[in-house]
C-alpha positions as CSV (number, residue, x, y, z in Angstrom):
1,X,50.0,113.2,-172.9
2,X,48.4,112.1,-176.1
3,X,45.1,110.2,-176.4
4,X,46.6,106.7,-176.8
5,X,48.8,107.2,-173.7
6,X,45.9,108.5,-171.7
7,X,43.8,105.5,-172.5
8,X,46.6,103.1,-171.6
9,X,47.0,104.9,-168.3
10,X,43.3,104.8,-167.6
11,X,42.9,101.2,-168.5
12,X,45.9,100.2,-166.3
13,X,44.4,102.3,-163.5
14,X,41.1,100.4,-163.7
15,X,42.9,97.0,-163.8
16,X,44.7,97.9,-160.6
17,X,41.4,98.8,-158.9
18,X,39.8,95.6,-160.0
19,X,42.7,93.5,-158.7
20,X,42.5,95.3,-155.4
21,X,38.8,94.3,-155.0
22,X,37.5,97.8,-155.5
23,X,34.4,96.5,-157.3
24,X,33.2,96.1,-160.9
25,X,35.4,98.2,-163.2
26,X,33.9,99.5,-166.4
27,X,34.6,103.0,-167.6
28,X,32.6,103.1,-170.8
29,X,35.4,105.2,-172.3
30,X,36.1,104.5,-176.0
31,X,39.1,102.1,-176.4
32,X,41.1,100.4,-179.1
33,X,40.6,96.7,-178.7
34,X,44.1,95.6,-179.6
35,X,42.9,92.1,-180.6
36,X,45.0,89.7,-182.5
37,X,43.8,88.4,-185.9
38,X,42.8,85.2,-184.2
39,X,40.9,87.0,-181.4
40,X,39.2,89.3,-183.9
41,X,38.0,86.2,-185.8
42,X,36.5,84.7,-182.7
43,X,34.6,87.9,-181.9
44,X,33.3,88.2,-185.5
45,X,32.2,84.5,-185.4
46,X,30.3,85.2,-182.2
47,X,28.5,88.1,-183.7
48,X,27.7,86.1,-186.9
49,X,25.8,83.6,-184.7
50,X,23.2,86.3,-183.8
51,X,19.7,85.7,-185.0
52,X,18.6,87.7,-188.1
53,X,16.9,91.0,-187.5
54,X,13.2,90.9,-186.4
55,X,10.3,93.2,-186.3
56,X,8.9,92.4,-182.9
57,X,7.5,95.8,-181.9
58,X,4.9,94.5,-179.4
59,X,5.0,95.1,-175.7
60,X,2.4,92.5,-174.8
61,X,-0.3,93.1,-172.3
62,X,-0.7,90.2,-169.8
63,X,-3.8,88.0,-170.4
64,X,-4.4,87.8,-166.6
65,X,-3.0,91.1,-165.4
66,X,-4.5,93.2,-168.2
67,X,-3.2,96.4,-169.5
68,X,0.0,97.8,-168.0
69,X,-0.4,100.8,-165.7
70,X,2.8,102.4,-166.9
71,X,5.5,101.6,-169.4
72,X,9.0,103.1,-169.5
73,X,12.2,102.7,-171.4
74,X,15.6,102.8,-169.6
75,X,18.6,103.6,-171.7
76,X,22.1,103.9,-170.2
77,X,25.6,104.8,-171.4
78,X,24.8,106.4,-174.7
79,X,28.2,108.2,-174.8
80,X,27.0,110.5,-177.5
81,X,30.0,112.1,-179.3
82,X,30.7,113.5,-182.8
83,X,34.1,111.9,-182.4
84,X,32.6,108.4,-182.3
85,X,29.7,108.3,-184.9
86,X,28.9,104.8,-183.9
87,X,27.5,106.0,-180.6
88,X,25.2,108.3,-182.5
89,X,24.0,105.5,-184.8
90,X,23.3,103.3,-181.8
91,X,21.3,106.0,-180.1
92,X,19.4,106.5,-183.3
93,X,18.6,102.8,-183.4
94,X,17.3,102.9,-179.9
95,X,15.1,105.9,-180.4
96,X,13.7,104.5,-183.7
97,X,12.9,101.2,-181.9
98,X,11.2,102.9,-179.0
99,X,9.0,105.3,-181.1
100,X,8.0,102.4,-183.4
101,X,6.5,100.4,-180.5
102,X,2.8,99.7,-181.0
103,X,2.2,100.7,-177.4
104,X,3.6,104.2,-176.6
105,X,6.2,104.4,-173.9
106,X,5.2,106.8,-171.0
107,X,8.7,108.0,-170.2
108,X,12.3,107.6,-171.4
109,X,14.9,107.4,-168.6
110,X,18.6,108.0,-169.3
111,X,20.7,106.6,-166.5
112,X,24.0,108.4,-166.9
113,X,26.9,108.8,-169.4
114,X,24.5,110.4,-171.9
115,X,27.5,112.0,-173.4
116,X,31.1,110.9,-173.8
117,X,32.8,114.1,-172.4
118,X,30.0,116.4,-171.4
119,X,31.1,119.0,-173.9
120,X,28.7,121.4,-175.6
121,X,29.3,119.6,-178.9
122,X,28.3,116.3,-177.3
123,X,25.1,117.7,-176.0
124,X,24.4,119.3,-179.4
125,X,24.6,115.9,-181.1
126,X,22.5,114.3,-178.4
127,X,19.9,117.0,-178.8
128,X,19.9,116.8,-182.6
129,X,19.0,113.1,-182.5
130,X,16.3,113.6,-179.8
131,X,14.6,116.4,-181.8
132,X,14.3,114.1,-184.8
133,X,11.8,111.8,-182.9
134,X,8.4,112.3,-181.2
135,X,9.6,111.4,-177.7
136,X,7.7,110.9,-174.5
137,X,8.9,112.9,-171.5
138,X,12.7,112.4,-171.0
139,X,14.5,112.4,-167.7
140,X,18.1,111.8,-167.0
141,X,20.8,111.7,-164.3
142,X,24.6,112.4,-164.5
143,X,27.3,109.7,-164.8
144,X,31.0,110.1,-164.5
145,X,31.5,110.8,-168.3
146,X,29.3,114.0,-168.0
147,X,32.4,115.4,-166.3
148,X,35.1,114.1,-168.7
149,X,35.8,117.5,-170.3
150,X,38.2,118.0,-167.4
151,X,40.7,115.6,-169.1
152,X,40.8,117.6,-172.4
153,X,42.9,120.7,-173.0
154,X,42.2,123.6,-175.3
155,X,43.2,121.6,-178.4
156,X,40.8,118.8,-177.5
157,X,43.7,116.5,-176.6
158,X,43.9,114.4,-173.5
159,X,46.1,116.0,-170.9
160,X,46.1,114.1,-167.6
161,X,48.9,116.2,-166.1
162,X,46.9,119.4,-166.9
163,X,43.6,118.1,-165.4
164,X,41.3,120.0,-164.8
165,X,42.6,121.9,-167.8
166,X,40.9,125.1,-166.7
167,X,37.5,123.4,-166.3
168,X,35.4,122.8,-163.2
169,X,32.9,120.3,-162.1
170,X,30.4,123.1,-161.8
171,X,30.7,123.8,-165.5
172,X,29.9,120.2,-166.3
173,X,26.8,120.3,-164.0
174,X,25.6,123.5,-165.5
175,X,25.8,122.1,-169.1
176,X,23.8,119.0,-167.9
177,X,21.2,121.1,-166.1
178,X,20.8,123.5,-169.0
179,X,20.3,120.7,-171.5
180,X,17.6,118.9,-169.5
181,X,16.0,122.0,-168.0
182,X,16.7,121.0,-164.4
183,X,17.3,123.2,-161.4
184,X,19.2,120.3,-159.6
185,X,20.8,117.1,-160.9
186,X,18.5,114.8,-158.8
187,X,14.8,114.7,-159.5
188,X,11.5,112.9,-159.0
189,X,8.6,112.1,-161.2
190,X,5.3,110.3,-160.5
191,X,3.7,108.1,-163.0
192,X,0.5,106.1,-162.6
193,X,1.1,105.0,-159.0
194,X,4.9,104.7,-159.6
195,X,7.5,107.0,-158.0
196,X,10.7,107.4,-160.0
197,X,13.7,108.9,-158.2
198,X,16.8,109.8,-160.3
199,X,20.0,110.3,-158.3
200,X,23.1,112.0,-159.8
201,X,26.8,112.1,-159.3
202,X,27.5,115.6,-158.1
203,X,31.3,115.9,-158.1
204,X,34.3,114.5,-160.0
205,X,38.0,114.9,-160.0
206,X,38.1,118.7,-159.7
207,X,36.0,118.8,-156.5
208,X,36.1,115.2,-155.2
209,X,39.4,113.6,-156.4
210,X,39.3,111.1,-153.5
211,X,36.1,109.6,-155.0
212,X,37.9,108.6,-158.2
213,X,35.4,107.3,-160.7
214,X,32.9,106.8,-157.9
215,X,29.6,108.6,-157.7
216,X,29.6,111.2,-154.9
217,X,26.2,112.3,-153.6
218,X,26.1,115.5,-151.4
219,X,24.5,115.8,-148.0
220,X,21.8,117.8,-149.7
221,X,21.0,115.1,-152.2
222,X,21.0,112.4,-149.5
223,X,18.6,114.5,-147.4
224,X,16.4,115.1,-150.4
225,X,16.3,111.3,-151.1
226,X,15.5,110.5,-147.5
227,X,12.6,113.1,-147.6
228,X,11.2,111.6,-150.8
229,X,11.1,108.1,-149.4
230,X,9.6,109.3,-146.1
231,X,6.5,110.4,-147.8
232,X,5.8,107.0,-149.4
233,X,3.9,104.0,-148.2
234,X,6.1,101.0,-147.4
235,X,4.5,99.0,-150.3
236,X,4.7,101.8,-152.8
237,X,6.2,101.0,-156.3
238,X,9.5,102.8,-156.1
239,X,12.0,102.9,-159.1
240,X,15.4,104.4,-158.4
241,X,17.8,105.3,-161.2
242,X,21.5,105.5,-160.5
243,X,24.6,105.3,-162.8
244,X,27.4,103.7,-160.9
245,X,26.5,100.4,-159.2
246,X,26.0,100.0,-155.5
247,X,28.9,98.4,-153.5
248,X,28.4,94.9,-152.1
249,X,26.1,94.6,-149.1
250,X,27.7,95.8,-145.9
251,X,30.4,97.8,-147.6
252,X,31.0,101.5,-148.2
253,X,31.4,102.4,-151.9
254,X,34.5,103.6,-153.8
255,X,35.7,104.1,-157.3
256,X,33.2,102.9,-159.9
257,X,30.5,102.6,-157.3
258,X,28.2,104.9,-155.3
259,X,30.5,106.2,-152.6
260,X,27.6,106.4,-150.1
261,X,26.0,103.2,-151.2
262,X,25.8,101.8,-147.7
263,X,23.5,104.7,-146.7
264,X,21.4,104.2,-149.8
265,X,20.8,100.6,-148.8
266,X,19.8,101.6,-145.3
267,X,17.3,104.2,-146.5
268,X,15.5,101.8,-148.9
269,X,15.5,98.8,-146.6
270,X,12.0,99.4,-145.1
271,X,10.3,99.5,-148.5
272,X,8.9,96.3,-150.0
273,X,8.8,97.1,-153.7
274,X,12.0,98.9,-154.6
275,X,13.5,98.5,-158.1
276,X,17.0,99.9,-158.6
277,X,18.5,100.3,-162.1
278,X,22.1,101.2,-162.7
279,X,24.4,101.5,-165.8
280,X,28.1,101.9,-166.0
281,X,29.1,98.2,-166.6
282,X,28.1,98.1,-170.3
283,X,27.8,94.3,-170.1
284,X,26.1,92.5,-173.0
285,X,22.8,90.9,-171.8
286,X,23.9,87.7,-173.6
287,X,27.4,87.2,-172.2
288,X,26.4,85.4,-169.0
289,X,26.9,88.3,-166.7
290,X,24.4,88.8,-163.8
291,X,22.0,91.6,-164.7
292,X,19.4,91.0,-162.0
293,X,20.2,90.5,-158.4
294,X,17.5,89.8,-155.8
295,X,18.4,91.6,-152.6
296,X,15.9,93.0,-150.2
297,X,15.1,95.1,-153.2
298,X,15.2,94.3,-157.0
299,X,18.5,95.3,-158.5
300,X,19.1,95.5,-162.3
301,X,22.4,96.2,-164.2
302,X,21.5,97.7,-167.6
303,X,23.6,97.1,-170.7
304,X,24.7,100.0,-172.9
305,X,23.2,101.9,-175.9
306,X,26.5,103.3,-177.1
307,X,29.0,100.6,-176.4
308,X,28.0,97.1,-175.4
309,X,30.9,95.2,-174.0
310,X,32.0,91.6,-173.6
311,X,33.3,90.3,-170.3
312,X,36.8,91.2,-171.6
313,X,36.3,94.9,-171.3
314,X,38.2,96.1,-174.4
315,X,36.2,93.8,-176.7
316,X,33.3,95.9,-177.6
317,X,30.4,94.2,-179.5
318,X,30.1,97.0,-182.0
319,X,27.0,95.5,-183.7
320,X,25.0,95.6,-180.5
321,X,23.0,98.3,-178.8
322,X,20.9,97.3,-175.8
323,X,18.6,98.6,-173.1
324,X,15.5,97.9,-171.0
325,X,11.7,98.2,-171.2
326,X,9.7,98.1,-168.0
327,X,6.0,97.4,-167.7
328,X,4.3,98.0,-164.4
329,X,1.1,96.1,-163.7
330,X,-1.2,96.1,-160.7
331,X,0.5,93.1,-159.1
332,X,3.8,92.7,-160.9
333,X,6.6,94.3,-162.8
334,X,8.0,92.9,-166.1
335,X,11.5,93.9,-167.2
336,X,12.7,93.0,-170.7
337,X,16.1,93.4,-172.4
338,X,16.0,94.8,-175.9
339,X,18.4,94.6,-178.8
340,X,17.5,97.9,-180.5
341,X,19.2,97.5,-183.9
342,X,17.6,94.1,-184.6
343,X,14.3,95.1,-182.9
344,X,14.0,92.0,-180.9
345,X,13.6,90.9,-177.3
346,X,16.4,89.0,-175.5
347,X,15.4,85.8,-173.8
348,X,18.4,86.1,-171.5
349,X,17.0,89.4,-170.1
350,X,13.4,88.8,-169.2
351,X,12.2,89.0,-165.6
352,X,8.7,89.0,-164.0
353,X,8.6,90.1,-160.4
354,X,5.5,89.9,-158.2
355,X,4.8,93.0,-156.1
356,X,4.6,92.7,-152.3
357,X,1.1,94.0,-151.3
358,X,1.3,93.0,-147.6
359,X,0.9,96.0,-145.3
360,X,3.7,96.6,-142.8
């Protein structure tokens, strides 16, 4: 099967899932838009309406809250690949923006699909760009695309019938772990009174074909997550990084979701200040999609660094590259959407959330 045929098959597969109510369907895989001349003109006109580039490099302190206790950047869906140079340019824009900030960022969090196929050459390009900047500590989790080398045969062509094409999920995990220097794909870091937990997809089509494009977490990871939470106060500031979204409340997850999402919700329910950040959807902060959901916890859907999408999935906004900055104050958390290439804040993605200090 050639590349074009594979993409048509995969797009049709996602459409069937969406029609069946399987949840939000966004693969992040590079696609041809197939737009007519008229449709292309509409997209170009929309992009032409964007404000001119700015130089707003200030993460402001709050006059009443004072200086932020911690500041971190969250970037998702970079999809770094030498086969798609635009993803590399977008990541370069994001890193340039972050390192130019007048206030240094304490940590950079990459929430999955750091690479397009999880190949050595993808990680090489990712590393080449990261080494060009003076970065804060970087932490990451795995998305579904970190496993996509399974779809490629020895010639680098798509071969669905040959999947896993002599590859294994274990190989994909090992490349990720080696690149980031981890012993396991899920991790914790503590930062100025904040606990950051990064959860990772641990299996894909070779080991867990029944999960589809869903994120499978092993029993070991779930027990680790439970243990990490158990040691925290119920009013602790907890930030959880995932790639695929959670399923709707009360439902078990499936493809394009966290398969054990219902269990995740049950574990975090007792805690009062939980912030969950996911990627995978790639949705433009400015296209009207919901990016913040107030559940018993605070739930954010990030946009994409590598490929920001319109609501019509194939219609990539190629001029856009977006992500989030988070400031943690004593009594509140501020989350801001950022357009990296134009170095400006997005008014459509700006949330201030008071922390719950009441003891349980």
